C-alpha positions as CSV (number, residue, x, y, z in Angstrom):
1,M,0.0,0.0,0.0
2,Q,2.8,2.4,1.0
3,F,4.6,1.6,-2.3
4,Q,1.4,2.4,-4.3
5,V,1.0,5.8,-2.6
6,I,4.7,6.6,-3.3
7,A,4.2,5.5,-6.9
8,L,1.2,7.7,-7.4
9,L,3.0,10.7,-5.9
10,A,5.9,10.1,-8.2
11,I,3.6,10.1,-11.2
12,A,1.9,13.3,-10.1
13,S,5.3,14.9,-9.6
14,T,6.4,13.8,-13.0
15,T,3.2,15.2,-14.5
16,L,3.9,18.7,-13.0
17,A,7.4,18.6,-14.4
18,G,6.1,17.8,-17.8
19,A,8.2,14.7,-18.3
20,P,7.0,11.8,-20.5
21,H,5.0,9.1,-18.6
22,E,2.1,6.8,-19.1
23,V,-0.8,8.8,-17.6
24,S,-3.6,9.2,-20.2
25,F,-5.6,12.3,-20.7
26,R,-8.6,10.6,-19.1
27,Q,-6.6,9.7,-16.0
28,L,-5.4,13.2,-15.2
29,G,-8.4,13.9,-13.0
30,K,-7.1,11.3,-10.5
31,F,-4.1,13.5,-9.9
32,F,-5.5,16.9,-10.5
33,P,-9.1,16.9,-9.1
34,E,-9.3,20.6,-9.7
35,I,-9.9,20.0,-13.4
36,S,-12.1,16.9,-13.1
37,M,-15.3,18.7,-14.3
38,I,-13.8,19.8,-17.7
39,L,-12.2,16.4,-18.1
40,E,-15.6,14.8,-17.6
41,F,-17.1,17.2,-20.1
42,F,-14.7,16.1,-22.8
43,G,-16.5,12.8,-22.6
44,N,-19.5,14.4,-24.3
45,S,-17.5,14.2,-27.6
46,S,-16.4,10.7,-28.0
47,D,-14.2,11.2,-31.0
48,I,-12.2,14.1,-29.3
49,A,-11.9,12.0,-26.1
50,A,-10.6,9.0,-28.1
51,W,-8.1,11.2,-29.9
52,L,-6.7,12.8,-26.7
53,N,-6.4,9.4,-25.1
54,N,-4.4,8.0,-28.0
55,D,-1.1,9.9,-28.2
56,P,-2.6,13.1,-29.7
57,Q,0.6,15.2,-29.7
58,A,-1.5,18.2,-28.5
59,T,-1.6,21.0,-26.0
60,V,-4.9,21.4,-24.1
61,F,-6.0,24.5,-22.1
62,L,-8.3,23.4,-19.3
63,A,-10.2,25.5,-16.8
64,T,-10.5,24.7,-13.1
65,N,-13.7,23.3,-11.7
66,D,-14.6,26.8,-10.2
67,A,-14.2,28.5,-13.6
68,F,-16.0,25.7,-15.4
69,S,-19.0,25.9,-13.2
70,Q,-19.4,29.7,-13.6
71,K,-19.3,29.7,-17.4
72,Y,-21.6,28.9,-20.3
73,Y,-20.3,25.4,-21.1
74,T,-22.4,24.1,-18.3
75,K,-25.5,25.5,-20.1
76,L,-24.6,24.1,-23.5
77,P,-27.3,21.8,-24.9
78,L,-25.5,18.5,-24.8
79,D,-27.7,17.2,-27.7
80,D,-26.0,19.9,-29.9
81,K,-23.0,17.7,-30.6
82,A,-21.5,20.1,-33.2
83,L,-21.5,23.0,-30.7
84,V,-20.0,20.8,-27.9
85,K,-17.3,19.5,-30.2
86,A,-16.4,23.0,-31.5
87,S,-16.2,24.4,-27.9
88,L,-13.8,21.6,-27.0
89,Q,-11.7,21.8,-30.1
90,Y,-11.1,25.5,-29.5
91,C,-9.2,24.5,-26.3
92,I,-6.8,22.3,-28.2
93,I,-3.6,23.2,-30.0
94,P,-2.6,20.3,-32.3
95,K,1.1,20.2,-31.2
96,V,2.9,19.9,-27.8
97,L,4.0,23.2,-26.4
98,T,5.6,23.6,-23.0
99,S,5.4,26.7,-21.0
100,A,9.1,27.5,-21.9
101,E,8.2,27.3,-25.6
102,L,5.1,29.4,-25.1
103,S,7.0,32.0,-23.1
104,A,9.8,32.2,-25.7
105,A,7.3,32.8,-28.5
106,A,4.9,35.2,-26.7
107,P,3.1,37.2,-27.9
108,T,2.0,34.7,-30.6
109,F,-1.1,33.3,-32.2
110,L,-1.7,29.6,-32.2
111,N,-4.1,27.7,-34.5
112,T,-6.5,25.5,-32.7
113,A,-8.0,22.2,-33.6
114,L,-11.3,24.0,-34.5
115,T,-11.2,24.2,-38.3
116,D,-14.9,23.8,-39.0
117,K,-16.0,26.7,-41.3
118,G,-19.2,26.9,-39.4
119,Y,-17.2,28.4,-36.5
120,S,-14.4,30.2,-38.4
121,L,-14.5,32.5,-41.4
122,T,-10.7,33.0,-41.7
123,S,-8.5,31.2,-44.2
124,N,-6.2,30.0,-41.4
125,G,-8.9,28.8,-39.0
126,T,-9.4,29.8,-35.4
127,V,-6.6,31.0,-33.1
128,I,-5.7,31.7,-29.5
129,K,-3.4,34.5,-28.5
130,V,-0.6,33.6,-26.0
131,A,1.0,36.5,-24.2
132,K,2.9,37.4,-21.1
133,D,2.3,39.8,-18.2
134,G,5.8,40.1,-16.7
135,D,6.8,36.4,-16.3
136,K,3.2,35.2,-16.1
137,L,1.6,33.5,-19.2
138,Y,-2.0,34.1,-20.2
139,I,-4.2,33.5,-23.3
140,E,-6.7,35.6,-25.0
141,T,-9.8,34.1,-26.7
142,G,-13.2,35.2,-28.0
143,V,-14.9,38.5,-27.1
144,G,-11.6,39.8,-25.7
145,D,-11.5,37.4,-22.8
146,R,-8.2,36.8,-20.9
147,E,-7.5,33.6,-19.1
148,N,-4.4,33.3,-16.9
149,I,-2.4,30.2,-16.9
150,T,-2.2,29.2,-13.3
151,T,-0.5,25.7,-13.6
152,T,1.8,24.8,-16.5
153,D,3.2,21.7,-18.0
154,V,0.8,19.0,-16.8
155,A,2.0,16.2,-19.0
156,F,0.0,13.2,-20.2
157,R,0.7,10.5,-22.7
158,G,1.2,12.3,-26.0
159,G,0.4,15.8,-24.8
160,I,0.5,18.5,-22.2
161,V,-2.1,20.6,-20.3
162,H,-2.0,24.1,-19.1
163,I,-4.6,25.0,-16.4
164,L,-6.5,28.2,-16.6
165,D,-8.4,30.4,-14.1
166,R,-11.2,31.0,-16.6
167,L,-12.9,29.1,-19.4
168,P,-11.9,30.1,-22.9
169,N,-14.6,31.6,-25.1
170,R,-14.7,30.3,-28.7
171,L,-14.8,33.0,-31.4
172,V,-18.1,34.5,-32.4
173,L,-19.4,36.9,-35.0
174,L,-18.9,40.7,-35.0
175,D,-22.3,41.6,-33.8
176,E,-22.2,39.1,-31.0
177,T,-18.7,40.3,-30.0
178,A,-19.9,43.9,-30.1
179,G,-22.7,43.1,-27.7
180,A,-20.5,41.1,-25.4
181,I,-17.9,43.9,-25.0
182,N,-20.4,46.7,-25.3
183,L,-18.7,48.4,-28.3
184,T,-21.2,50.5,-30.2
185,S,-18.9,51.3,-33.2
186,L,-18.3,47.6,-33.8
187,A,-22.0,46.9,-34.0
188,N,-22.3,49.7,-36.6
189,I,-19.3,48.5,-38.6
190,A,-20.7,45.0,-38.7
191,T,-23.7,46.2,-40.7
192,V,-21.6,47.9,-43.4
193,G,-22.7,46.6,-46.8
194,A,-25.9,44.9,-48.0
195,P,-27.6,42.7,-45.4
196,E,-26.6,39.5,-47.3
197,T,-23.0,40.6,-47.7
198,N,-22.3,42.7,-44.6
199,L,-19.0,42.5,-42.7
200,S,-20.2,40.1,-40.1
201,A,-20.1,37.4,-42.8
202,T,-17.0,38.6,-44.6
203,A,-13.9,36.4,-44.3
204,D,-10.4,37.7,-43.4
205,I,-10.9,41.2,-42.1
206,T,-9.2,43.6,-39.7
207,I,-11.3,46.3,-38.0
208,F,-10.0,49.3,-36.2
209,A,-13.0,50.1,-34.0
210,P,-13.3,53.4,-32.1
211,S,-14.0,53.2,-28.4
212,N,-17.4,54.3,-27.1
213,E,-15.7,57.5,-25.8
214,A,-14.1,58.2,-29.1
215,L,-17.4,57.7,-30.9
216,A,-19.3,60.0,-28.5
217,R,-16.7,62.8,-29.1
218,Y,-17.0,62.4,-32.9
219,Q,-20.8,62.5,-32.7
220,H,-20.7,65.7,-30.7
221,Q,-18.2,67.2,-33.1
222,I,-20.4,66.5,-36.2
223,G,-23.6,67.3,-34.3
224,S,-25.2,63.9,-35.2
225,V,-25.5,60.4,-33.8
226,V,-25.7,59.1,-37.4
227,I,-22.3,58.2,-38.9
228,P,-22.1,57.9,-42.7
229,E,-21.3,54.4,-43.9
230,S,-18.3,55.9,-45.8
231,V,-16.7,56.8,-42.4
232,W,-17.3,53.3,-41.0
233,A,-15.6,51.8,-44.1
234,N,-12.4,53.7,-43.2
235,H,-12.1,51.4,-40.3
236,V,-12.0,48.1,-42.2
237,V,-9.2,46.3,-44.0
238,N,-10.4,43.5,-46.2
239,N,-8.7,40.3,-47.2
240,S,-6.1,40.5,-44.4
241,V,-6.1,39.5,-40.7
242,L,-3.6,41.9,-39.1
243,Y,-2.9,40.6,-35.6
244,S,-0.8,42.9,-33.5
245,T,2.3,40.8,-34.3
246,K,1.7,41.3,-38.0
247,I,1.3,45.0,-38.0
248,E,4.3,46.9,-39.4
249,T,4.9,50.6,-40.2
250,G,3.4,51.3,-43.6
251,V,0.1,52.0,-45.5
252,V,-2.9,49.7,-46.0
253,R,-6.0,50.3,-48.1
254,A,-9.3,50.6,-46.2
255,L,-12.6,49.1,-47.5
256,G,-13.7,52.7,-48.4
257,G,-10.7,53.1,-50.7
258,R,-8.7,55.4,-48.4
259,D,-5.2,54.7,-47.3
260,I,-4.6,54.0,-43.6
261,S,-1.2,54.8,-42.1
262,L,0.0,52.2,-39.6
263,S,3.0,52.6,-37.3
264,K,4.5,50.6,-34.4
265,D,7.1,52.0,-32.0
266,T,9.9,50.1,-30.3
267,E,7.6,49.3,-27.3
268,G,5.0,47.7,-29.7
269,K,2.5,50.6,-29.4
270,I,0.4,50.9,-32.5
271,K,-1.0,54.0,-34.2
272,V,-3.6,54.1,-36.9
273,N,-3.3,57.5,-38.7
274,D,-3.4,59.7,-35.6
275,A,-5.3,57.3,-33.4
276,S,-3.7,55.0,-30.8
277,V,-4.7,51.4,-30.3
278,V,-6.0,51.1,-26.8
279,K,-6.9,47.4,-26.9
280,E,-5.4,45.1,-29.4
281,D,-6.4,41.7,-30.8
282,V,-10.0,41.2,-30.0
283,L,-10.4,37.9,-31.8
284,V,-13.6,37.3,-33.9
285,M,-14.8,34.5,-36.2
286,N,-13.7,36.4,-39.4
287,G,-10.6,38.2,-38.2
288,V,-9.4,40.6,-35.6
289,V,-10.5,43.9,-34.0
290,H,-8.3,46.6,-32.6
291,I,-9.9,49.3,-30.5
292,I,-8.7,52.8,-31.1
293,D,-9.1,56.1,-29.3
294,S,-10.5,58.3,-32.2
295,V,-12.7,58.0,-35.3
296,L,-10.9,57.7,-38.7
297,A,-13.0,60.5,-40.2
298,D,-13.2,61.4,-43.9
299,P,-10.8,64.3,-44.7
300,P,-12.6,67.6,-44.9
301,V,-13.8,68.6,-48.4
302,A,-11.8,71.5,-49.8
303,T,-13.9,74.5,-50.6
304,P,-13.0,76.5,-53.7
305,E,-11.6,79.9,-53.0
306,T,-13.8,82.9,-54.0
307,S,-12.2,85.7,-55.9
């Protein structure tokens, strides 16, 4: 009996160290009861559970029981197998990445196992952002959510788990994101174009969305709450998903046909024309949103001089 206890402790210690061993994904709950609920939930998708228990060569981000019980996964209709599967796939990176590898690459964007076009409108599938706050790792997921990695390098046979303090949100459409983060400008930008071709359903876009404060200032300046669609079009770059790591100093063409000047300083702070990015990399189903501190207005129309 004493030998069995020692053996179990040794396995758990090896798991924390991230060294190879024979504990399967399903068995992790025996050694880490704080993630038992999410592990049990993976059983609702038999093909994903089978994959993770058969040398998947994957990284899995798992929320604690407290986080799991507070979020919407517990309210998912379990008979909607496609939605359950998509929610679980979004927590998986199809390669093994230790905390040291994540830290060395941060900030970076990792493709997840969720590639179903019903849940992603970008050409490269869905992503998770990995970043650092000092020496602490965290991830960013849908609707601008941030999940801190509280325990790293929990190894299992063929993979590794990093434990989170919150449950990841899968990516959603622009209008749903706008409502979740209460961003009025994004809700308006999402409707640019005809109803059947508006930006909410357009693949591979980057949006520079003014904050609510910036929008209110501009509305006061022009004396109207109605913003012309031509102005909203200045905030959209089509056919390109410009995550913060991809933005370089230069010029890009906006949907409305005007050029947008982008710049990034040595500290990584980004400017869009004269506006500053105050929140970067809000991930959406069809690209990325950066929140800026002013409206990218049309230039004033020159009036002819009178003689």
